mmCIF file as Biopython writes it, N, C-alpha, C and O atoms, coordinates in Angstrom:
data_model
#
loop_
_atom_site.group_PDB
_atom_site.id
_atom_site.type_symbol
_atom_site.label_atom_id
_atom_site.label_alt_id
_atom_site.label_comp_id
_atom_site.label_asym_id
_atom_site.label_entity_id
_atom_site.label_seq_id
_atom_site.pdbx_PDB_ins_code
_atom_site.Cartn_x
_atom_site.Cartn_y
_atom_site.Cartn_z
_atom_site.occupancy
_atom_site.B_iso_or_equiv
_atom_site.auth_seq_id
_atom_site.auth_asym_id
_atom_site.pdbx_PDB_model_num
ATOM 1   N N  . MET A ? 1  ? -4.635 15.308 10.388 1.0 0.0 1  A 1 
ATOM 2   C CA . MET A ? 1  ? -3.172 14.673 11.807 1.0 0.0 1  A 1 
ATOM 3   C C  . MET A ? 1  ? -2.366 14.492 10.480 1.0 0.0 1  A 1 
ATOM 4   O O  . MET A ? 1  ? -2.861 14.258 9.378  1.0 0.0 1  A 1 
ATOM 5   N N  . LEU A ? 2  ? -1.362 14.604 10.703 1.0 0.0 2  A 1 
ATOM 6   C CA . LEU A ? 2  ? -0.222 14.519 9.821  1.0 0.0 2  A 1 
ATOM 7   C C  . LEU A ? 2  ? -0.026 13.261 10.008 1.0 0.0 2  A 1 
ATOM 8   O O  . LEU A ? 2  ? 0.616  13.198 8.960  1.0 0.0 2  A 1 
ATOM 9   N N  . PHE A ? 3  ? 0.005  12.256 10.367 1.0 0.0 3  A 1 
ATOM 10  C CA . PHE A ? 3  ? 0.544  10.400 10.995 1.0 0.0 3  A 1 
ATOM 11  C C  . PHE A ? 3  ? 0.050  9.775  9.236  1.0 0.0 3  A 1 
ATOM 12  O O  . PHE A ? 3  ? 0.786  9.408  8.320  1.0 0.0 3  A 1 
ATOM 13  N N  . LYS A ? 4  ? -1.465 9.860  9.302  1.0 0.0 4  A 1 
ATOM 14  C CA . LYS A ? 4  ? -1.633 9.255  8.456  1.0 0.0 4  A 1 
ATOM 15  C C  . LYS A ? 4  ? -0.860 9.495  6.746  1.0 0.0 4  A 1 
ATOM 16  O O  . LYS A ? 4  ? -0.395 8.618  6.019  1.0 0.0 4  A 1 
ATOM 17  N N  . GLU A ? 5  ? -0.936 10.757 6.532  1.0 0.0 5  A 1 
ATOM 18  C CA . GLU A ? 5  ? -0.627 11.486 4.923  1.0 0.0 5  A 1 
ATOM 19  C C  . GLU A ? 5  ? 0.775  10.578 4.896  1.0 0.0 5  A 1 
ATOM 20  O O  . GLU A ? 5  ? 0.962  9.680  4.076  1.0 0.0 5  A 1 
ATOM 21  N N  . ARG A ? 6  ? 1.868  11.019 6.082  1.0 0.0 6  A 1 
ATOM 22  C CA . ARG A ? 6  ? 2.860  10.701 6.092  1.0 0.0 6  A 1 
ATOM 23  C C  . ARG A ? 6  ? 3.344  9.307  5.477  1.0 0.0 6  A 1 
ATOM 24  O O  . ARG A ? 6  ? 3.911  9.034  4.418  1.0 0.0 6  A 1 
ATOM 25  N N  . ILE A ? 7  ? 2.812  8.377  6.768  1.0 0.0 7  A 1 
ATOM 26  C CA . ILE A ? 7  ? 2.357  7.098  6.592  1.0 0.0 7  A 1 
ATOM 27  C C  . ILE A ? 7  ? 2.647  6.739  5.413  1.0 0.0 7  A 1 
ATOM 28  O O  . ILE A ? 7  ? 3.764  6.398  5.027  1.0 0.0 7  A 1 
ATOM 29  N N  . SER A ? 8  ? 1.042  6.832  4.379  1.0 0.0 8  A 1 
ATOM 30  C CA . SER A ? 8  ? 1.327  6.981  4.045  1.0 0.0 8  A 1 
ATOM 31  C C  . SER A ? 8  ? 2.098  6.899  2.157  1.0 0.0 8  A 1 
ATOM 32  O O  . SER A ? 8  ? 2.222  6.186  1.161  1.0 0.0 8  A 1 
ATOM 33  N N  . TYR A ? 9  ? 2.383  8.133  2.710  1.0 0.0 9  A 1 
ATOM 34  C CA . TYR A ? 9  ? 3.752  9.075  1.159  1.0 0.0 9  A 1 
ATOM 35  C C  . TYR A ? 9  ? 5.117  7.357  2.491  1.0 0.0 9  A 1 
ATOM 36  O O  . TYR A ? 9  ? 5.529  6.207  2.338  1.0 0.0 9  A 1 
ATOM 37  N N  . ALA A ? 10 ? 5.131  7.781  2.894  1.0 0.0 10 A 1 
ATOM 38  C CA . ALA A ? 10 ? 6.124  6.725  3.007  1.0 0.0 10 A 1 
ATOM 39  C C  . ALA A ? 10 ? 6.654  5.709  2.918  1.0 0.0 10 A 1 
ATOM 40  O O  . ALA A ? 10 ? 7.843  5.427  2.772  1.0 0.0 10 A 1 
ATOM 41  N N  . ILE A ? 11 ? 5.338  4.815  3.049  1.0 0.0 11 A 1 
ATOM 42  C CA . ILE A ? 11 ? 5.019  3.548  2.313  1.0 0.0 11 A 1 
ATOM 43  C C  . ILE A ? 11 ? 5.275  3.217  1.358  1.0 0.0 11 A 1 
ATOM 44  O O  . ILE A ? 11 ? 6.025  2.384  0.850  1.0 0.0 11 A 1 
ATOM 45  N N  . LYS A ? 12 ? 4.128  4.415  0.869  1.0 0.0 12 A 1 
ATOM 46  C CA . LYS A ? 12 ? 4.292  4.623  -0.826 1.0 0.0 12 A 1 
ATOM 47  C C  . LYS A ? 12 ? 5.186  4.456  -1.740 1.0 0.0 12 A 1 
ATOM 48  O O  . LYS A ? 12 ? 5.246  3.607  -2.629 1.0 0.0 12 A 1 
ATOM 49  N N  . SER A ? 13 ? 6.248  5.764  -1.343 1.0 0.0 13 A 1 
ATOM 50  C CA . SER A ? 13 ? 7.677  5.555  -1.187 1.0 0.0 13 A 1 
ATOM 51  C C  . SER A ? 13 ? 9.024  4.134  -1.247 1.0 0.0 13 A 1 
ATOM 52  O O  . SER A ? 13 ? 9.944  3.899  -2.029 1.0 0.0 13 A 1 
ATOM 53  N N  . SER A ? 14 ? 8.615  3.589  -0.243 1.0 0.0 14 A 1 
ATOM 54  C CA . SER A ? 14 ? 9.195  2.352  -0.113 1.0 0.0 14 A 1 
ATOM 55  C C  . SER A ? 14 ? 9.702  1.221  -1.226 1.0 0.0 14 A 1 
ATOM 56  O O  . SER A ? 14 ? 10.894 0.917  -1.201 1.0 0.0 14 A 1 
ATOM 57  N N  . GLY A ? 15 ? 8.913  0.655  -2.103 1.0 0.0 15 A 1 
ATOM 58  C CA . GLY A ? 15 ? 8.173  0.103  -2.877 1.0 0.0 15 A 1 
ATOM 59  C C  . GLY A ? 15 ? 8.189  -0.934 -2.124 1.0 0.0 15 A 1 
ATOM 60  O O  . GLY A ? 15 ? 8.668  -1.825 -2.826 1.0 0.0 15 A 1 
ATOM 61  N N  . LEU A ? 16 ? 7.871  -1.476 -0.785 1.0 0.0 16 A 1 
ATOM 62  C CA . LEU A ? 16 ? 7.177  -1.990 -0.093 1.0 0.0 16 A 1 
ATOM 63  C C  . LEU A ? 16 ? 5.355  -2.410 0.151  1.0 0.0 16 A 1 
ATOM 64  O O  . LEU A ? 16 ? 4.839  -1.322 0.404  1.0 0.0 16 A 1 
ATOM 65  N N  . THR A ? 17 ? 4.593  -3.160 0.167  1.0 0.0 17 A 1 
ATOM 66  C CA . THR A ? 17 ? 3.706  -3.302 0.093  1.0 0.0 17 A 1 
ATOM 67  C C  . THR A ? 17 ? 2.929  -4.078 1.418  1.0 0.0 17 A 1 
ATOM 68  O O  . THR A ? 17 ? 3.373  -5.053 2.023  1.0 0.0 17 A 1 
ATOM 69  N N  . GLN A ? 18 ? 1.558  -3.312 1.706  1.0 0.0 18 A 1 
ATOM 70  C CA . GLN A ? 18 ? 1.574  -3.336 3.372  1.0 0.0 18 A 1 
ATOM 71  C C  . GLN A ? 18 ? 1.494  -4.032 3.126  1.0 0.0 18 A 1 
ATOM 72  O O  . GLN A ? 18 ? 2.693  -4.242 3.312  1.0 0.0 18 A 1 
ATOM 73  N N  . LYS A ? 19 ? 0.808  -5.877 2.373  1.0 0.0 19 A 1 
ATOM 74  C CA . LYS A ? 19 ? 1.327  -7.497 3.595  1.0 0.0 19 A 1 
ATOM 75  C C  . LYS A ? 19 ? 3.474  -7.254 3.728  1.0 0.0 19 A 1 
ATOM 76  O O  . LYS A ? 19 ? 3.886  -7.628 4.826  1.0 0.0 19 A 1 
ATOM 77  N N  . GLU A ? 20 ? 4.216  -6.903 3.091  1.0 0.0 20 A 1 
ATOM 78  C CA . GLU A ? 20 ? 5.223  -6.894 2.780  1.0 0.0 20 A 1 
ATOM 79  C C  . GLU A ? 20 ? 5.452  -5.912 4.398  1.0 0.0 20 A 1 
ATOM 80  O O  . GLU A ? 20 ? 6.678  -5.920 4.511  1.0 0.0 20 A 1 
ATOM 81  N N  . ILE A ? 21 ? 5.024  -5.315 5.323  1.0 0.0 21 A 1 
ATOM 82  C CA . ILE A ? 21 ? 5.191  -4.214 5.574  1.0 0.0 21 A 1 
ATOM 83  C C  . ILE A ? 21 ? 4.626  -5.432 6.878  1.0 0.0 21 A 1 
ATOM 84  O O  . ILE A ? 21 ? 5.604  -6.118 7.178  1.0 0.0 21 A 1 
ATOM 85  N N  . ALA A ? 22 ? 3.432  -5.837 7.648  1.0 0.0 22 A 1 
ATOM 86  C CA . ALA A ? 22 ? 3.181  -6.046 8.336  1.0 0.0 22 A 1 
ATOM 87  C C  . ALA A ? 22 ? 3.556  -7.187 8.536  1.0 0.0 22 A 1 
ATOM 88  O O  . ALA A ? 22 ? 3.500  -7.473 9.732  1.0 0.0 22 A 1 
ATOM 89  N N  . LYS A ? 23 ? 4.187  -8.565 7.427  1.0 0.0 23 A 1 
ATOM 90  C CA . LYS A ? 23 ? 4.814  -9.817 7.965  1.0 0.0 23 A 1 
ATOM 91  C C  . LYS A ? 23 ? 6.001  -9.089 8.456  1.0 0.0 23 A 1 
ATOM 92  O O  . LYS A ? 23 ? 6.249  -9.312 9.641  1.0 0.0 23 A 1 
ATOM 93  N N  . GLU A ? 24 ? 6.875  -8.196 7.791  1.0 0.0 24 A 1 
ATOM 94  C CA . GLU A ? 24 ? 7.780  -7.738 8.945  1.0 0.0 24 A 1 
ATOM 95  C C  . GLU A ? 24 ? 7.878  -7.218 10.062 1.0 0.0 24 A 1 
ATOM 96  O O  . GLU A ? 24 ? 8.884  -7.521 10.704 1.0 0.0 24 A 1 
ATOM 97  N N  . LEU A ? 25 ? 7.049  -6.422 10.583 1.0 0.0 25 A 1 
ATOM 98  C CA . LEU A ? 25 ? 6.359  -6.386 11.726 1.0 0.0 25 A 1 
ATOM 99  C C  . LEU A ? 25 ? 5.940  -7.427 12.932 1.0 0.0 25 A 1 
ATOM 100 O O  . LEU A ? 25 ? 6.028  -7.502 14.158 1.0 0.0 25 A 1 
ATOM 101 N N  . ASN A ? 26 ? 5.499  -8.081 11.968 1.0 0.0 26 A 1 
ATOM 102 C CA . ASN A ? 26 ? 4.448  -9.472 12.211 1.0 0.0 26 A 1 
ATOM 103 C C  . ASN A ? 26 ? 2.834  -8.846 13.006 1.0 0.0 26 A 1 
ATOM 104 O O  . ASN A ? 26 ? 1.963  -9.339 13.724 1.0 0.0 26 A 1 
ATOM 105 N N  . ILE A ? 27 ? 3.014  -7.953 12.584 1.0 0.0 27 A 1 
ATOM 106 C CA . ILE A ? 27 ? 1.699  -7.471 12.571 1.0 0.0 27 A 1 
ATOM 107 C C  . ILE A ? 27 ? 0.759  -7.818 12.115 1.0 0.0 27 A 1 
ATOM 108 O O  . ILE A ? 27 ? 0.882  -9.001 11.798 1.0 0.0 27 A 1 
ATOM 109 N N  . SER A ? 28 ? -0.542 -7.290 11.794 1.0 0.0 28 A 1 
ATOM 110 C CA . SER A ? 28 ? -1.939 -7.811 10.718 1.0 0.0 28 A 1 
ATOM 111 C C  . SER A ? 28 ? -1.331 -6.228 9.753  1.0 0.0 28 A 1 
ATOM 112 O O  . SER A ? 28 ? -0.572 -5.306 10.051 1.0 0.0 28 A 1 
ATOM 113 N N  . GLU A ? 29 ? -1.989 -6.509 8.762  1.0 0.0 29 A 1 
ATOM 114 C CA . GLU A ? 29 ? -2.115 -5.470 6.965  1.0 0.0 29 A 1 
ATOM 115 C C  . GLU A ? 29 ? -3.296 -5.070 8.247  1.0 0.0 29 A 1 
ATOM 116 O O  . GLU A ? 29 ? -2.898 -4.074 8.851  1.0 0.0 29 A 1 
ATOM 117 N N  . GLY A ? 30 ? -4.074 -5.377 8.567  1.0 0.0 30 A 1 
ATOM 118 C CA . GLY A ? 30 ? -5.423 -4.391 8.756  1.0 0.0 30 A 1 
ATOM 119 C C  . GLY A ? 30 ? -5.097 -2.746 10.047 1.0 0.0 30 A 1 
ATOM 120 O O  . GLY A ? 30 ? -5.816 -1.758 10.195 1.0 0.0 30 A 1 
ATOM 121 N N  . ASN A ? 31 ? -3.230 -3.230 11.012 1.0 0.0 31 A 1 
ATOM 122 C CA . ASN A ? 31 ? -3.690 -2.359 11.671 1.0 0.0 31 A 1 
ATOM 123 C C  . ASN A ? 31 ? -2.726 -1.418 10.429 1.0 0.0 31 A 1 
ATOM 124 O O  . ASN A ? 31 ? -3.001 -0.250 10.703 1.0 0.0 31 A 1 
ATOM 125 N N  . ILE A ? 32 ? -2.120 -1.412 9.681  1.0 0.0 32 A 1 
ATOM 126 C CA . ILE A ? 32 ? -1.921 -0.286 8.836  1.0 0.0 32 A 1 
ATOM 127 C C  . ILE A ? 32 ? -2.940 0.857  8.088  1.0 0.0 32 A 1 
ATOM 128 O O  . ILE A ? 32 ? -2.931 2.088  8.060  1.0 0.0 32 A 1 
ATOM 129 N N  . THR A ? 33 ? -3.928 -0.311 7.427  1.0 0.0 33 A 1 
ATOM 130 C CA . THR A ? 33 ? -4.106 0.600  6.705  1.0 0.0 33 A 1 
ATOM 131 C C  . THR A ? 33 ? -5.637 1.684  8.250  1.0 0.0 33 A 1 
ATOM 132 O O  . THR A ? 33 ? -6.435 2.599  8.045  1.0 0.0 33 A 1 
ATOM 133 N N  . ASN A ? 34 ? -5.302 0.878  9.560  1.0 0.0 34 A 1 
ATOM 134 C CA . ASN A ? 34 ? -6.777 2.104  10.358 1.0 0.0 34 A 1 
ATOM 135 C C  . ASN A ? 34 ? -5.365 3.164  10.231 1.0 0.0 34 A 1 
ATOM 136 O O  . ASN A ? 34 ? -5.551 4.260  9.700  1.0 0.0 34 A 1 
ATOM 137 N N  . TRP A ? 35 ? -3.385 2.661  10.933 1.0 0.0 35 A 1 
ATOM 138 C CA . TRP A ? 35 ? -2.696 4.180  10.439 1.0 0.0 35 A 1 
ATOM 139 C C  . TRP A ? 35 ? -3.257 5.103  9.418  1.0 0.0 35 A 1 
ATOM 140 O O  . TRP A ? 35 ? -3.633 6.263  9.589  1.0 0.0 35 A 1 
ATOM 141 N N  . LYS A ? 36 ? -3.250 4.481  8.457  1.0 0.0 36 A 1 
ATOM 142 C CA . LYS A ? 36 ? -3.274 5.189  7.363  1.0 0.0 36 A 1 
ATOM 143 C C  . LYS A ? 36 ? -4.862 6.109  7.449  1.0 0.0 36 A 1 
ATOM 144 O O  . LYS A ? 36 ? -5.092 7.260  7.079  1.0 0.0 36 A 1 
ATOM 145 N N  . LYS A ? 37 ? -5.545 5.357  7.919  1.0 0.0 37 A 1 
ATOM 146 C CA . LYS A ? 37 ? -6.685 5.878  7.730  1.0 0.0 37 A 1 
ATOM 147 C C  . LYS A ? 37 ? -6.621 6.802  8.854  1.0 0.0 37 A 1 
ATOM 148 O O  . LYS A ? 37 ? -6.360 7.860  8.281  1.0 0.0 37 A 1 
ATOM 149 N N  . GLY A ? 38 ? -6.704 7.092  10.248 1.0 0.0 38 A 1 
ATOM 150 C CA . GLY A ? 38 ? -5.967 7.679  10.989 1.0 0.0 38 A 1 
ATOM 151 C C  . GLY A ? 38 ? -6.646 7.620  11.948 1.0 0.0 38 A 1 
ATOM 152 O O  . GLY A ? 38 ? -6.943 8.676  12.506 1.0 0.0 38 A 1 
ATOM 153 N N  . GLU A ? 39 ? -7.136 6.331  12.478 1.0 0.0 39 A 1 
ATOM 154 C CA . GLU A ? 39 ? -7.664 5.577  13.208 1.0 0.0 39 A 1 
ATOM 155 C C  . GLU A ? 39 ? -7.422 4.803  14.773 1.0 0.0 39 A 1 
ATOM 156 O O  . GLU A ? 39 ? -8.013 4.576  15.828 1.0 0.0 39 A 1 
ATOM 157 N N  . ASN A ? 40 ? -5.339 4.461  13.680 1.0 0.0 40 A 1 
ATOM 158 C CA . ASN A ? 40 ? -4.637 4.579  15.524 1.0 0.0 40 A 1 
ATOM 159 C C  . ASN A ? 40 ? -3.439 4.951  15.646 1.0 0.0 40 A 1 
ATOM 160 O O  . ASN A ? 40 ? -3.790 5.732  16.531 1.0 0.0 40 A 1 
ATOM 161 N N  . LEU A ? 41 ? -2.821 5.049  15.611 1.0 0.0 41 A 1 
ATOM 162 C CA . LEU A ? 41 ? -1.220 5.230  16.036 1.0 0.0 41 A 1 
ATOM 163 C C  . LEU A ? 41 ? -0.474 3.688  16.463 1.0 0.0 41 A 1 
ATOM 164 O O  . LEU A ? 41 ? -0.810 3.012  17.436 1.0 0.0 41 A 1 
ATOM 165 N N  . PRO A ? 42 ? 0.520  3.365  15.560 1.0 0.0 42 A 1 
ATOM 166 C CA . PRO A ? 42 ? 1.383  2.319  16.252 1.0 0.0 42 A 1 
ATOM 167 C C  . PRO A ? 42 ? 2.150  2.572  17.809 1.0 0.0 42 A 1 
ATOM 168 O O  . PRO A ? 42 ? 2.137  3.535  18.576 1.0 0.0 42 A 1 
ATOM 169 N N  . SER A ? 43 ? 2.750  1.350  17.864 1.0 0.0 43 A 1 
ATOM 170 C CA . SER A ? 43 ? 3.681  1.594  19.624 1.0 0.0 43 A 1 
ATOM 171 C C  . SER A ? 43 ? 4.291  1.747  19.422 1.0 0.0 43 A 1 
ATOM 172 O O  . SER A ? 43 ? 4.580  1.482  18.255 1.0 0.0 43 A 1 
ATOM 173 N N  . ILE A ? 44 ? 5.218  2.331  20.233 1.0 0.0 44 A 1 
ATOM 174 C CA . ILE A ? 44 ? 6.209  3.163  19.902 1.0 0.0 44 A 1 
ATOM 175 C C  . ILE A ? 44 ? 7.083  1.568  20.059 1.0 0.0 44 A 1 
ATOM 176 O O  . ILE A ? 44 ? 7.824  1.915  19.139 1.0 0.0 44 A 1 
ATOM 177 N N  . GLU A ? 45 ? 7.430  0.653  20.295 1.0 0.0 45 A 1 
ATOM 178 C CA . GLU A ? 45 ? 8.107  -0.483 19.952 1.0 0.0 45 A 1 
ATOM 179 C C  . GLU A ? 45 ? 8.173  -0.358 17.440 1.0 0.0 45 A 1 
ATOM 180 O O  . GLU A ? 45 ? 9.019  -0.198 16.560 1.0 0.0 45 A 1 
ATOM 181 N N  . ILE A ? 46 ? 6.824  -0.554 17.548 1.0 0.0 46 A 1 
ATOM 182 C CA . ILE A ? 46 ? 6.702  -0.499 15.948 1.0 0.0 46 A 1 
ATOM 183 C C  . ILE A ? 46 ? 6.608  0.574  15.512 1.0 0.0 46 A 1 
ATOM 184 O O  . ILE A ? 46 ? 6.181  0.631  14.359 1.0 0.0 46 A 1 
ATOM 185 N N  . LEU A ? 47 ? 6.897  1.671  16.095 1.0 0.0 47 A 1 
ATOM 186 C CA . LEU A ? 47 ? 7.453  2.305  14.906 1.0 0.0 47 A 1 
ATOM 187 C C  . LEU A ? 47 ? 8.496  2.656  14.483 1.0 0.0 47 A 1 
ATOM 188 O O  . LEU A ? 47 ? 8.882  3.171  13.434 1.0 0.0 47 A 1 
ATOM 189 N N  . TYR A ? 48 ? 9.394  2.011  16.316 1.0 0.0 48 A 1 
ATOM 190 C CA . TYR A ? 48 ? 10.609 2.148  15.589 1.0 0.0 48 A 1 
ATOM 191 C C  . TYR A ? 48 ? 10.712 1.302  14.755 1.0 0.0 48 A 1 
ATOM 192 O O  . TYR A ? 48 ? 10.759 1.791  13.627 1.0 0.0 48 A 1 
ATOM 193 N N  . LYS A ? 49 ? 10.827 -0.749 14.807 1.0 0.0 49 A 1 
ATOM 194 C CA . LYS A ? 49 ? 10.687 -0.490 13.434 1.0 0.0 49 A 1 
ATOM 195 C C  . LYS A ? 49 ? 10.759 -0.706 12.122 1.0 0.0 49 A 1 
ATOM 196 O O  . LYS A ? 49 ? 11.476 -1.346 11.353 1.0 0.0 49 A 1 
ATOM 197 N N  . LEU A ? 50 ? 9.265  0.417  12.035 1.0 0.0 50 A 1 
ATOM 198 C CA . LEU A ? 50 ? 9.098  0.983  11.409 1.0 0.0 50 A 1 
ATOM 199 C C  . LEU A ? 50 ? 9.862  2.036  10.838 1.0 0.0 50 A 1 
ATOM 200 O O  . LEU A ? 50 ? 10.699 1.746  9.983  1.0 0.0 50 A 1 
ATOM 201 N N  . CYS A ? 51 ? 9.745  2.861  11.080 1.0 0.0 51 A 1 
ATOM 202 C CA . CYS A ? 51 ? 11.183 4.331  10.835 1.0 0.0 51 A 1 
ATOM 203 C C  . CYS A ? 51 ? 12.874 3.331  10.220 1.0 0.0 51 A 1 
ATOM 204 O O  . CYS A ? 51 ? 13.557 3.490  9.208  1.0 0.0 51 A 1 
ATOM 205 N N  . ILE A ? 52 ? 13.031 2.188  11.587 1.0 0.0 52 A 1 
ATOM 206 C CA . ILE A ? 52 ? 13.649 1.620  10.013 1.0 0.0 52 A 1 
ATOM 207 C C  . ILE A ? 52 ? 14.069 0.462  8.703  1.0 0.0 52 A 1 
ATOM 208 O O  . ILE A ? 52 ? 15.086 0.115  8.103  1.0 0.0 52 A 1 
ATOM 209 N N  . LEU A ? 53 ? 12.273 0.060  8.704  1.0 0.0 53 A 1 
ATOM 210 C CA . LEU A ? 53 ? 12.140 -0.680 7.397  1.0 0.0 53 A 1 
ATOM 211 C C  . LEU A ? 53 ? 11.373 0.353  6.415  1.0 0.0 53 A 1 
ATOM 212 O O  . LEU A ? 53 ? 10.940 0.002  5.317  1.0 0.0 53 A 1 
ATOM 213 N N  . LEU A ? 54 ? 11.260 1.582  6.897  1.0 0.0 54 A 1 
ATOM 214 C CA . LEU A ? 54 ? 11.026 1.803  5.774  1.0 0.0 54 A 1 
ATOM 215 C C  . LEU A ? 54 ? 11.775 4.389  5.866  1.0 0.0 54 A 1 
ATOM 216 O O  . LEU A ? 54 ? 11.517 5.547  5.540  1.0 0.0 54 A 1 
ATOM 217 N N  . ASN A ? 55 ? 12.987 3.161  6.790  1.0 0.0 55 A 1 
ATOM 218 C CA . ASN A ? 55 ? 14.132 4.498  6.485  1.0 0.0 55 A 1 
ATOM 219 C C  . ASN A ? 55 ? 13.786 5.549  6.731  1.0 0.0 55 A 1 
ATOM 220 O O  . ASN A ? 55 ? 14.394 6.486  6.214  1.0 0.0 55 A 1 
ATOM 221 N N  . GLU A ? 56 ? 12.591 5.823  7.684  1.0 0.0 56 A 1 
ATOM 222 C CA . GLU A ? 56 ? 12.715 7.099  8.004  1.0 0.0 56 A 1 
ATOM 223 C C  . GLU A ? 56 ? 12.115 7.036  9.545  1.0 0.0 56 A 1 
ATOM 224 O O  . GLU A ? 56 ? 11.752 6.005  10.112 1.0 0.0 56 A 1 
ATOM 225 N N  . SER A ? 57 ? 12.085 9.067  10.374 1.0 0.0 57 A 1 
ATOM 226 C CA . SER A ? 57 ? 12.572 9.330  11.101 1.0 0.0 57 A 1 
ATOM 227 C C  . SER A ? 57 ? 10.891 10.045 11.459 1.0 0.0 57 A 1 
ATOM 228 O O  . SER A ? 57 ? 9.944  10.713 11.043 1.0 0.0 57 A 1 
ATOM 229 N N  . SER A ? 58 ? 11.791 8.858  13.147 1.0 0.0 58 A 1 
ATOM 230 C CA . SER A ? 58 ? 9.578  9.096  13.592 1.0 0.0 58 A 1 
ATOM 231 C C  . SER A ? 58 ? 9.867  10.481 13.629 1.0 0.0 58 A 1 
ATOM 232 O O  . SER A ? 58 ? 9.755  10.753 12.433 1.0 0.0 58 A 1 
ATOM 233 N N  . ASP A ? 59 ? 10.219 11.738 14.304 1.0 0.0 59 A 1 
ATOM 234 C CA . ASP A ? 59 ? 10.332 12.791 13.840 1.0 0.0 59 A 1 
ATOM 235 C C  . ASP A ? 59 ? 9.755  13.605 12.503 1.0 0.0 59 A 1 
ATOM 236 O O  . ASP A ? 59 ? 9.603  14.826 12.554 1.0 0.0 59 A 1 
ATOM 237 N N  . TYR A ? 60 ? 9.418  12.768 11.192 1.0 0.0 60 A 1 
ATOM 238 C CA . TYR A ? 60 ? 9.181  13.372 10.210 1.0 0.0 60 A 1 
ATOM 239 C C  . TYR A ? 60 ? 7.302  12.607 10.235 1.0 0.0 60 A 1 
ATOM 240 O O  . TYR A ? 60 ? 6.171  12.959 9.898  1.0 0.0 60 A 1 
ATOM 241 N N  . LEU A ? 61 ? 7.896  11.569 10.783 1.0 0.0 61 A 1 
ATOM 242 C CA . LEU A ? 61 ? 6.340  10.508 10.731 1.0 0.0 61 A 1 
ATOM 243 C C  . LEU A ? 61 ? 5.927  12.240 11.424 1.0 0.0 61 A 1 
ATOM 244 O O  . LEU A ? 61 ? 5.927  13.425 11.092 1.0 0.0 61 A 1 
ATOM 245 N N  . LEU A ? 62 ? 5.627  11.383 12.519 1.0 0.0 62 A 1 
ATOM 246 C CA . LEU A ? 62 ? 4.850  12.699 14.232 1.0 0.0 62 A 1 
ATOM 247 C C  . LEU A ? 62 ? 4.098  13.621 13.492 1.0 0.0 62 A 1 
ATOM 248 O O  . LEU A ? 62 ? 2.871  13.663 13.575 1.0 0.0 62 A 1 
ATOM 249 N N  . GLY A ? 63 ? 4.881  14.499 12.640 1.0 0.0 63 A 1 
ATOM 250 C CA . GLY A ? 63 ? 5.125  15.630 12.631 1.0 0.0 63 A 1 
ATOM 251 C C  . GLY A ? 63 ? 5.899  17.124 13.444 1.0 0.0 63 A 1 
ATOM 252 O O  . GLY A ? 63 ? 5.643  18.326 13.513 1.0 0.0 63 A 1 
ATOM 253 N N  . LEU A ? 64 ? 7.015  16.134 13.989 1.0 0.0 64 A 1 
ATOM 254 C CA . LEU A ? 64 ? 7.694  16.889 14.801 1.0 0.0 64 A 1 
ATOM 255 C C  . LEU A ? 64 ? 9.303  17.462 13.551 1.0 0.0 64 A 1 
ATOM 256 O O  . LEU A ? 64 ? 10.130 18.172 14.125 1.0 0.0 64 A 1 
ATOM 257 N N  . ASP A ? 65 ? 9.515  17.226 12.473 1.0 0.0 65 A 1 
ATOM 258 C CA . ASP A ? 65 ? 10.095 17.024 11.706 1.0 0.0 65 A 1 
ATOM 259 C C  . ASP A ? 65 ? 9.340  17.494 9.972  1.0 0.0 65 A 1 
ATOM 260 O O  . ASP A ? 65 ? 8.381  16.887 9.496  1.0 0.0 65 A 1 
ATOM 261 N N  . GLU A ? 66 ? 10.045 18.666 9.277  1.0 0.0 66 A 1 
ATOM 262 C CA . GLU A ? 66 ? 8.559  18.910 8.002  1.0 0.0 66 A 1 
ATOM 263 C C  . GLU A ? 66 ? 9.645  18.827 6.705  1.0 0.0 66 A 1 
ATOM 264 O O  . GLU A ? 66 ? 9.719  19.463 5.653  1.0 0.0 66 A 1 
ATOM 265 N N  . TYR A ? 67 ? 10.634 17.489 7.423  1.0 0.0 67 A 1 
ATOM 266 C CA . TYR A ? 67 ? 11.923 17.244 5.939  1.0 0.0 67 A 1 
ATOM 267 C C  . TYR A ? 67 ? 11.429 15.579 6.310  1.0 0.0 67 A 1 
ATOM 268 O O  . TYR A ? 67 ? 11.277 15.198 7.471  1.0 0.0 67 A 1 
ATOM 269 N N  . SER A ? 68 ? 11.198 14.614 4.995  1.0 0.0 68 A 1 
ATOM 270 C CA . SER A ? 68 ? 11.267 13.005 4.409  1.0 0.0 68 A 1 
ATOM 271 C C  . SER A ? 68 ? 12.877 13.177 4.587  1.0 0.0 68 A 1 
ATOM 272 O O  . SER A ? 68 ? 13.549 14.205 4.678  1.0 0.0 68 A 1 
ATOM 273 N N  . ASN A ? 69 ? 13.413 11.238 4.612  1.0 0.0 69 A 1 
ATOM 274 C CA . ASN A ? 69 ? 13.993 11.268 4.642  1.0 0.0 69 A 1 
ATOM 275 C C  . ASN A ? 69 ? 14.376 10.879 3.065  1.0 0.0 69 A 1 
ATOM 276 O O  . ASN A ? 69 ? 15.334 11.131 2.334  1.0 0.0 69 A 1 
ATOM 277 N N  . LEU A ? 70 ? 13.616 10.424 2.978  1.0 0.0 70 A 1 
ATOM 278 C CA . LEU A ? 70 ? 13.074 10.298 1.272  1.0 0.0 70 A 1 
ATOM 279 C C  . LEU A ? 70 ? 12.751 10.556 -0.017 1.0 0.0 70 A 1 
ATOM 280 O O  . LEU A ? 70 ? 12.318 9.655  -0.736 1.0 0.0 70 A 1 
#
């Protein structure tokens, strides 16, 4: 699954911590951990906010585009 690898890379590249991202998105850190493990995916609303926060396209994160904005 591409999402788990790409979200991990985007988070690492952002310079933000999981705690900061979780607070900004009003979700638990466990949600982010589960995305990184490939156990589930964010809702469309959270994905939209996540893309803005990480300055990354949803197409890249979801594996529809092979190039990162980072």
